[in-house]
Backbone bond lengths (Angstrom), bond angles and torsions (degrees), N, CA, C in turn:
res aa  C-N    CA-C-N  psi(-1)  N-CA   C-N-CA  omega(-1)  CA-C   N-CA-C  phi
1 M - - - 1.490 - - 1.519 111.84 -
2 S 1.311 120.78 133.80 1.360 126.94 -171.56 1.568 110.19 -81.84
3 N 1.377 116.16 142.53 1.447 119.09 -179.82 1.508 108.37 -84.56
4 K 1.392 120.26 -7.92 1.425 121.39 178.29 1.472 110.85 -68.35
5 I 1.402 112.38 145.93 1.481 120.56 170.36 1.471 111.82 -79.77
6 S 1.327 118.83 122.17 1.416 124.00 -177.49 1.514 108.49 -95.10
7 I 1.335 115.71 119.16 1.476 120.43 -175.54 1.458 109.31 -118.92
8 L 1.385 118.75 120.52 1.420 123.33 178.16 1.480 105.29 -95.84
9 V 1.403 118.21 123.71 1.514 123.05 -179.51 1.430 102.38 -107.81
10 I 1.376 122.05 118.36 1.446 125.51 174.53 1.477 107.82 -103.64
11 E 1.240 122.09 96.13 1.439 127.06 -168.02 1.552 111.87 -147.25
12 D 1.269 121.40 125.77 1.477 121.99 -177.82 1.579 110.41 -90.08
13 S 1.237 119.07 -14.11 1.531 120.53 -178.77 1.420 109.65 -83.75
14 E 1.265 121.54 114.62 1.481 126.50 177.77 1.461 107.98 -57.61
15 T 1.341 123.09 -40.64 1.509 125.28 -178.75 1.454 107.25 -57.95
16 S 1.266 119.17 -47.80 1.443 123.85 -172.17 1.610 109.11 -70.95
17 R 1.323 111.61 -37.99 1.546 109.95 174.66 1.463 113.49 -64.78
18 L 1.370 117.06 -38.00 1.434 120.88 179.49 1.489 112.47 -66.88
19 L 1.341 118.79 -37.80 1.477 120.39 -179.65 1.590 103.51 -65.28
20 I 1.258 121.33 -49.11 1.513 122.97 178.69 1.453 111.36 -53.17
21 E 1.288 117.85 -46.31 1.457 124.33 -173.09 1.556 104.56 -70.61
22 L 1.293 121.12 -46.63 1.563 117.95 179.82 1.468 112.79 -65.80
23 F 1.359 118.05 -30.10 1.470 117.84 -177.85 1.481 110.19 -65.35
24 W 1.432 116.67 -42.44 1.475 120.37 -172.49 1.467 110.93 -103.31
25 E 1.353 120.95 16.16 1.533 118.44 -172.32 1.463 109.76 -67.23
26 N 1.291 122.87 -31.26 1.450 121.26 -178.87 1.521 116.15 -92.99
27 D 1.300 115.09 0.65 1.518 120.08 -179.36 1.565 103.41 -86.10
28 K 1.315 112.03 111.06 1.476 117.56 -176.14 1.626 107.98 -84.81
29 T 1.267 118.98 -3.43 1.500 125.68 169.30 1.419 117.34 -74.66
30 M 1.321 117.59 -17.84 1.409 125.22 -169.95 1.559 114.02 -109.61
31 Q 1.295 116.85 138.95 1.418 125.68 167.35 1.474 111.64 -116.16
32 L 1.292 118.44 105.56 1.461 124.08 -178.95 1.546 109.29 -90.33
33 N 1.322 114.84 140.19 1.465 126.37 176.12 1.490 110.11 -132.97
34 F 1.232 118.07 133.54 1.481 120.20 -172.73 1.587 110.16 -121.69
35 C 1.270 115.54 135.87 1.449 123.80 172.44 1.568 106.49 -131.57
36 S 1.364 112.99 136.46 1.449 114.70 -173.53 1.563 115.88 -96.91
37 D 1.369 114.02 -2.74 1.428 123.06 -179.61 1.553 112.47 -159.66
38 G 1.307 114.73 169.48 1.513 119.12 -172.67 1.568 108.28 -62.85
39 K 1.370 116.78 -45.71 1.387 119.56 -175.28 1.553 110.84 -52.71
40 S 1.307 115.57 -56.53 1.564 117.55 179.63 1.499 109.45 -60.06
41 A 1.272 119.23 -29.96 1.488 119.91 -177.82 1.501 110.41 -65.34
42 Y 1.433 112.17 -45.46 1.455 115.70 178.12 1.453 114.72 -63.98
43 K 1.350 119.10 -36.84 1.479 123.46 174.07 1.502 106.85 -62.25
44 W 1.244 123.62 -48.98 1.414 127.56 -176.36 1.579 110.12 -58.94
45 L 1.291 115.16 -47.06 1.524 124.54 -178.80 1.587 108.79 -60.26
46 K 1.317 120.89 -32.25 1.341 124.07 -175.57 1.592 109.88 -69.11
47 K 1.296 113.05 -27.19 1.521 119.74 -179.51 1.607 116.97 -97.68
48 F 1.452 109.92 -27.94 1.421 114.36 -170.02 1.515 107.47 -137.35
49 L 1.391 112.67 159.11 1.453 122.52 -178.38 1.473 109.03 -125.20
50 P 1.407 117.59 104.56 1.496 119.52 -173.67 1.647 106.23 -81.97
51 D 1.326 109.78 163.62 1.414 117.70 173.42 1.480 116.23 -84.51
52 I 1.334 114.23 -24.95 1.499 122.74 -172.34 1.496 103.13 -152.85
53 I 1.343 119.28 143.67 1.432 123.58 172.86 1.655 106.55 -126.36
54 L 1.350 107.27 133.70 1.500 117.65 173.65 1.474 103.88 -105.54
55 L 1.323 120.72 118.37 1.412 122.62 -171.49 1.540 113.83 -129.34
56 D 1.373 113.09 121.20 1.460 117.63 176.97 1.458 106.70 -82.10
57 I 1.329 119.12 148.33 1.399 126.15 176.34 1.526 119.02 -77.12
58 M 1.492 109.03 -40.74 1.443 114.32 -173.44 1.582 106.16 -92.51
59 L 1.350 118.78 92.27 1.477 123.69 176.05 1.485 107.68 -118.71
60 P 1.379 112.54 160.58 1.483 117.73 176.13 1.545 112.26 -74.25
61 E 1.248 115.99 141.17 1.470 127.44 175.06 1.480 114.73 67.54
62 I 1.287 122.73 -56.17 1.447 127.09 -178.92 1.563 105.41 -115.45
63 D 1.328 120.34 110.32 1.383 119.72 -175.82 1.578 111.42 -78.27
64 G 1.303 117.64 172.04 1.466 125.74 -173.34 1.548 110.53 -66.52
65 F 1.355 115.83 -33.36 1.496 119.10 176.45 1.511 112.99 -62.20
66 Q 1.328 114.68 -42.70 1.406 119.42 177.09 1.538 115.30 -61.26
67 I 1.359 112.57 -39.02 1.429 119.26 178.54 1.483 108.49 -68.58
68 L 1.337 116.85 -47.11 1.493 123.68 -179.83 1.552 109.44 -55.86
69 E 1.303 113.18 -47.60 1.571 115.61 179.54 1.527 113.12 -62.61
70 Y 1.387 114.11 -39.52 1.426 115.93 172.88 1.531 116.30 -57.02
71 L 1.390 110.96 -49.70 1.495 117.51 -177.80 1.534 111.05 -61.11
72 K 1.343 118.54 -42.98 1.337 122.73 -175.13 1.546 117.49 -78.53
73 S 1.268 111.84 -16.24 1.565 117.59 171.88 1.499 114.98 -94.08
74 S 1.333 116.28 -0.10 1.464 121.93 -178.27 1.510 109.17 -101.33
75 E 1.332 119.89 127.27 1.475 123.86 172.94 1.577 109.47 -56.38
76 K 1.299 117.77 -33.17 1.487 116.52 -174.43 1.559 111.75 -75.82
77 Y 1.284 116.70 -28.77 1.465 119.74 -174.23 1.546 119.23 -108.60
78 R 1.353 111.85 -14.47 1.578 114.83 -163.57 1.553 110.41 -67.59
79 H 1.428 117.83 -15.59 1.528 119.71 178.05 1.471 111.71 -78.74
80 I 1.293 119.34 -13.21 1.540 121.54 -170.50 1.538 106.17 -81.30
81 P 1.231 114.67 126.45 1.476 124.31 169.67 1.467 111.42 -53.69
82 V 1.331 121.33 125.57 1.437 123.06 175.01 1.562 107.11 -122.50
83 I 1.305 112.41 120.82 1.451 121.17 175.97 1.501 108.47 -103.64
84 V 1.338 111.87 110.91 1.553 122.43 -179.25 1.491 106.37 -90.76
85 Y 1.351 110.18 136.25 1.476 117.63 172.58 1.534 107.56 -147.96
86 S 1.403 109.80 142.36 1.436 115.45 -168.02 1.524 111.40 -154.62
87 A 1.304 115.15 157.00 1.448 118.27 171.21 1.584 111.05 -88.38
88 C 1.233 114.75 -4.37 1.543 119.40 170.22 1.486 106.69 -60.52
89 D 1.344 113.53 118.24 1.492 121.95 -178.50 1.503 110.58 -99.12
90 G 1.297 112.37 68.36 1.503 111.23 -179.78 1.570 110.66 -147.42
91 A 1.289 119.88 136.16 1.326 127.16 175.31 1.469 117.04 -56.43
92 D 1.370 108.54 -33.63 1.473 120.50 177.65 1.521 112.54 -59.74
93 D 1.372 113.23 -44.97 1.478 118.10 178.33 1.518 113.72 -62.96
94 A 1.321 116.27 -41.43 1.480 121.56 176.24 1.473 111.10 -61.49
95 K 1.395 115.14 -40.13 1.538 116.30 -177.39 1.508 108.07 -71.83
96 K 1.345 116.51 -39.12 1.414 116.79 -179.77 1.556 110.22 -65.65
97 A 1.281 119.37 -47.65 1.539 119.95 179.48 1.585 107.55 -57.73
98 L 1.251 118.77 -44.25 1.455 121.42 -175.38 1.611 111.32 -69.82
99 S 1.309 115.80 -31.83 1.349 119.14 -178.37 1.518 112.91 -76.20
100 I 1.339 112.63 -28.67 1.567 122.87 176.55 1.569 105.04 -69.43
101 G 1.305 118.12 -35.59 1.475 119.73 -176.36 1.456 117.90 133.19
102 A 1.343 117.44 8.44 1.510 124.05 173.62 1.533 106.48 -53.32
103 E 1.292 120.70 143.31 1.394 127.40 172.53 1.483 110.61 -75.72
104 M 1.332 116.00 -33.90 1.458 125.88 -175.37 1.425 109.59 -160.72
105 Y 1.398 113.10 149.10 1.501 122.29 175.31 1.535 106.84 -124.27
106 I 1.285 117.51 129.00 1.510 125.36 -179.59 1.438 109.88 -127.46
107 N 1.326 112.95 124.80 1.493 123.31 178.97 1.576 110.59 -77.21
108 K 1.322 115.21 132.95 1.472 119.01 171.13 1.546 104.56 -94.85
109 P 1.308 120.05 156.04 1.488 123.98 -7.25 1.448 109.79 -76.20
110 I 1.396 112.00 149.42 1.438 117.50 172.76 1.527 103.48 -141.09
111 G 1.333 113.36 149.23 1.429 118.51 174.64 1.587 114.52 -62.79
112 V 1.349 113.47 146.98 1.467 117.56 -175.78 1.518 110.21 -55.66
113 N 1.334 117.80 -45.76 1.438 122.44 -176.40 1.596 109.71 -63.14
114 Q 1.344 112.88 -44.48 1.523 116.18 -177.97 1.583 108.76 -66.07
115 F 1.280 114.66 -39.18 1.560 116.78 176.68 1.506 110.32 -55.23
116 F 1.271 112.65 -50.96 1.511 116.66 -174.18 1.531 113.30 -70.24
117 Q 1.324 115.87 -31.87 1.452 120.03 176.75 1.501 106.19 -66.63
118 K 1.315 124.33 -35.71 1.457 124.72 178.76 1.511 109.01 -71.15
119 V 1.305 119.07 -40.74 1.491 122.49 -172.17 1.493 107.96 -80.24
120 S 1.311 120.69 -30.47 1.521 120.01 -168.20 1.493 112.77 -60.11
121 P 1.327 127.94 -37.92 1.431 122.67 179.37 1.629 112.36 -58.37
122 I 1.290 116.09 -34.50 1.403 119.46 -176.31 1.524 106.51 -71.83
123 I 1.279 117.33 -45.61 1.461 122.98 177.02 1.529 112.50 -56.99
124 E 1.300 110.97 -45.51 1.529 117.94 -178.58 1.592 107.60 -60.04
125 R 1.374 112.46 -46.38 1.393 116.86 178.88 1.518 113.34 -59.59
126 M 1.287 120.29 -35.33 1.466 124.76 178.81 1.469 108.95 -73.80
127 K 1.323 119.45 -36.82 1.506 120.73 177.64 1.435 107.59 -63.34
128 L 1.334 123.95 -43.27 1.450 121.75 177.35 1.428 115.22 -64.47
129 K 1.269 114.80 -31.27 1.577 118.45 178.63 1.531 107.43 -69.59
130 K 1.320 117.55 -41.55 1.509 120.03 178.65 1.514 112.48 -60.53
131 V 1.294 117.65 -41.63 1.429 124.24 -178.17 1.548 110.20 -66.02
132 S 1.319 117.31 -43.30 1.528 121.53 -177.54 1.491 114.58 -74.00
């Protein structure tokens, strides 16, 4: 069993994926995995179990809410913290994501440093869990 934190990033924006990758590229405690749509995320999840999921809401074909509902209704995945982030600027979207079971909802656009400050406590919590 690896001590690395496995993060599944489900994001269709190449720019956002690149920013996430660049931010954590030197962190040897992280294993980043990227899917650009819901279909590829479902395929990935059949083979692997991440420690954390970063989930965009606005995705092609299968939106982030559908993925979140699937994750939180499954015994296999419901324990995984899901951080939802989206350019949808509505309190209703945040309420919906949190009511389904998201750990956190972050509105885009957000500065890179601010994003990672918000996400870091969850990652640190998962690192401690891995070690114990």
